[in-house]
C-alpha positions as CSV (number, residue, x, y, z in Angstrom):
1,X,21.6,53.5,156.5
2,X,21.6,50.7,159.2
3,X,18.6,49.0,160.5
4,X,18.4,51.2,163.6
5,X,18.4,54.4,161.5
6,X,15.8,52.9,159.2
7,X,13.6,52.0,162.2
8,X,14.0,55.5,163.8
9,X,13.2,57.2,160.4
10,X,10.1,55.1,160.2
11,X,8.9,56.0,163.7
12,X,9.6,59.7,163.1
13,X,7.7,59.5,159.7
14,X,4.7,57.8,161.2
15,X,4.5,60.3,164.1
16,X,4.8,63.3,161.7
17,X,2.0,61.8,159.6
18,X,-0.3,61.2,162.6
19,X,0.3,64.6,164.1
20,X,0.1,66.5,160.8
21,X,-3.3,64.9,160.1
22,X,-4.6,65.4,163.6
23,X,-3.9,69.2,163.2
24,X,-5.7,69.2,159.8
25,X,-2.6,70.1,157.8
26,X,-1.8,68.9,154.3
27,X,1.7,67.9,153.4
28,X,2.0,71.1,151.4
29,X,1.0,73.2,154.4
30,X,3.4,71.5,156.8
31,X,6.2,71.6,154.2
32,X,5.7,75.4,153.8
33,X,5.8,76.0,157.5
34,X,8.9,73.9,157.8
35,X,10.7,75.3,154.8
36,X,11.1,72.0,152.9
37,X,9.5,70.5,149.8
38,X,6.3,68.5,149.9
39,X,8.2,65.6,148.3
40,X,10.9,65.7,151.1
41,X,8.1,65.6,153.7
42,X,6.3,62.7,151.9
43,X,9.6,60.7,151.8
44,X,10.1,61.3,155.5
45,X,6.5,60.3,156.4
46,X,6.7,57.1,154.2
47,X,10.0,56.1,155.9
48,X,11.8,56.1,152.5
49,X,14.1,58.9,153.6
50,X,17.1,58.0,155.6
51,X,17.2,59.5,159.1
52,X,16.4,63.1,158.7
53,X,18.7,65.8,160.1
54,X,18.2,67.1,163.6
55,X,17.4,70.5,162.2
56,X,14.5,69.2,160.0
57,X,13.1,67.2,162.9
58,X,13.3,70.3,165.2
59,X,11.6,72.5,162.5
60,X,8.8,69.9,162.0
61,X,8.3,69.5,165.8
62,X,8.1,73.3,166.2
63,X,5.6,73.6,163.4
64,X,3.4,70.8,165.0
65,X,3.8,72.1,168.5
66,X,5.5,69.1,170.0
67,X,9.1,68.3,171.1
68,X,11.6,66.4,169.0
69,X,11.4,63.6,171.6
70,X,7.7,63.2,170.9
71,X,8.5,62.7,167.2
72,X,11.1,60.2,168.0
73,X,9.0,58.0,170.4
74,X,7.4,55.0,169.0
75,X,4.1,53.2,169.9
76,X,1.4,54.8,171.9
77,X,3.5,57.6,173.2
78,X,2.7,59.6,170.0
79,X,-0.9,59.5,170.8
80,X,-0.3,61.7,173.9
81,X,1.5,64.3,171.7
C-alpha cells in the first residue's frame, strides 16, 4: 500500500465512522447492512485496512445514504454529507 492509498483509506474510514455515528448505528448494525464482518468495518474505520474495494465502499455509502464521493472526500466536506 503506498502513502496515497493509506491516506485515502484513512479518509474513507474517518468518514464512515462519523457518518455511522451520526446515524446512530453501531459497527455491528452497519456491517450487517453492508454484508461484511464487524472486524472488517472496524479495520476500515481505523485506517488499518488497505484501500477497500470499490464494491465495499459503494455498499457502505448506500447503507449510510451518501455517495461514494462523499465517503472519499476529506476535511469539512464530510460534515455536509
